[in-house]
C-alpha positions in Angstrom: -11.0 1.0 24.8 -9.7 -1.9 22.8 -13.2 -2.9 21.7 -13.8 0.6 20.4 -10.6 0.6 18.4 -11.3 -2.8 16.9 -14.8 -1.7 16.0 -13.5 1.5 14.4 -11.0 -0.4 12.4 -13.6 -2.9 11.3 -15.9 -0.1 10.1 -13.1 1.6 8.2 -12.2 -1.7 6.6 -15.7 -2.3 5.4 -16.1 1.3 4.2 -12.7 1.1 2.5 -13.7 -2.0 0.6 -16.9 -0.1 -0.6 -15.1 3.1 -1.7 -16.5 4.3 -5.0 -18.6 6.6 -7.0 -21.9 5.6 -8.7 -23.5 8.1 -11.0 -27.0 7.9 -12.5 -29.1 10.2 -14.7 -29.8 12.8 -12.1 -27.5 12.1 -9.1 -24.2 10.8 -7.9 -23.4 8.8 -4.9 -19.9 9.1 -3.4 -18.9 6.5 -0.8 -16.0 7.5 1.3 -14.4 6.1 4.5 -16.6 8.1 6.9 -19.8 9.0 5.0 -21.8 8.5 1.8 -23.1 11.6 0.0 -25.8 11.7 -2.7 -25.6 14.8 -4.8 -27.9 16.0 -7.5 -26.0 16.2 -10.8 -27.2 19.8 -11.6 -25.6 21.0 -8.3 -22.1 19.9 -9.3 -20.0 22.8 -10.5 -16.6 21.0 -11.0 -14.6 17.9 -10.8 -11.2 19.0 -9.5 -7.8 17.5 -10.1 -7.5 16.4 -6.4 -9.9 14.6 -7.3 -13.0 16.0 -5.6 -16.4 17.3 -6.5 -17.3 21.0 -6.0 -21.0 21.5 -5.6 -23.6 23.8 -4.2 -26.3 22.9 -1.6 -30.0 23.7 -2.0 -29.5 26.8 0.2 -26.5 28.0 -1.9 -23.6 26.9 0.3 -20.5 25.7 -1.6 -19.3 22.2 -0.7 -16.3 20.0 -1.5 -16.5 16.2 -1.5 -13.2 14.3 -2.0 -13.4 11.2 -4.3 -11.3 9.0 -2.0 -11.5 6.0 -4.3 -9.7 7.9 -7.1 -6.8 9.2 -5.0 -3.4 8.1 -6.4 -0.1 7.5 -4.7 3.4 6.7 -5.7 3.2 3.1 -4.4 0.5 1.8 -6.7 0.8 0.1 -10.1 0.8 2.3 -13.2 -2.3 0.5 -14.5 -4.2 1.3 -11.3 -3.2 5.0 -11.6 -4.3 5.1 -15.2 -7.6 3.5 -14.5 -8.3 6.0 -11.7 -7.4 8.9 -14.0 -9.7 7.5 -16.7 -12.5 7.2 -14.2 -12.1 10.8 -13.2 -12.2 11.9 -16.8 -15.4 9.8 -17.5 -16.9 11.5 -14.5 -16.0 14.9 -15.8 -17.6 14.0 -19.2 -20.8 12.8 -17.4 -21.0 16.1 -15.5 -20.6 18.1 -18.7 -23.0 15.9 -20.7 -25.7 16.0 -18.1 -26.0 12.3 -17.4 -28.3 10.0 -19.2 -27.0 6.6 -18.1 -26.1 4.7 -14.9 -22.4 4.1 -14.3 -20.2 2.8 -11.5 -16.7 4.2 -11.4 -14.3 2.6 -8.9 -10.7 1.6 -8.5 -9.1 -0.7 -11.0 -9.7 -3.7 -8.7 -13.5 -3.3 -8.7 -14.5 -1.5 -11.9 -18.2 -2.2 -12.8 -19.1 -0.2 -15.9 -22.6 -1.8 -16.1 
C-alpha cells in the first residue's frame, strides 16, 4: 500500500511540474495533473473565467477542460497571479484570432513565450 501511495505522489509531482498549456496554429495541448488533452482550435467555444476551456468533440458532445496551471489562490504572489491572468487573456486572444503561431503559456515560474 505504501509503495502505491509513494508512486502516486511521484506521478503527481512530475505532472504538477509539467502543468501548462501549449497552443499552436491548429491545436492546443493542456497538461493537467491527471491527463493531457490535445484539442483542435476550431472546437474551442470559450475560455471561461475559472479558467477552463469549453469545447465540442467531433461527435458534438460539449466538454470542459480546466486550465490547472492558471488557477489562482490567495496565498500566491501578486506577480504570479498577474502573470496567470495575462496568460489566460493571451489564450482568449489566440482563440478569437484563430491561431497562427506557436506559444507556450504557463505559470510565472516557467513562462516560455518562444
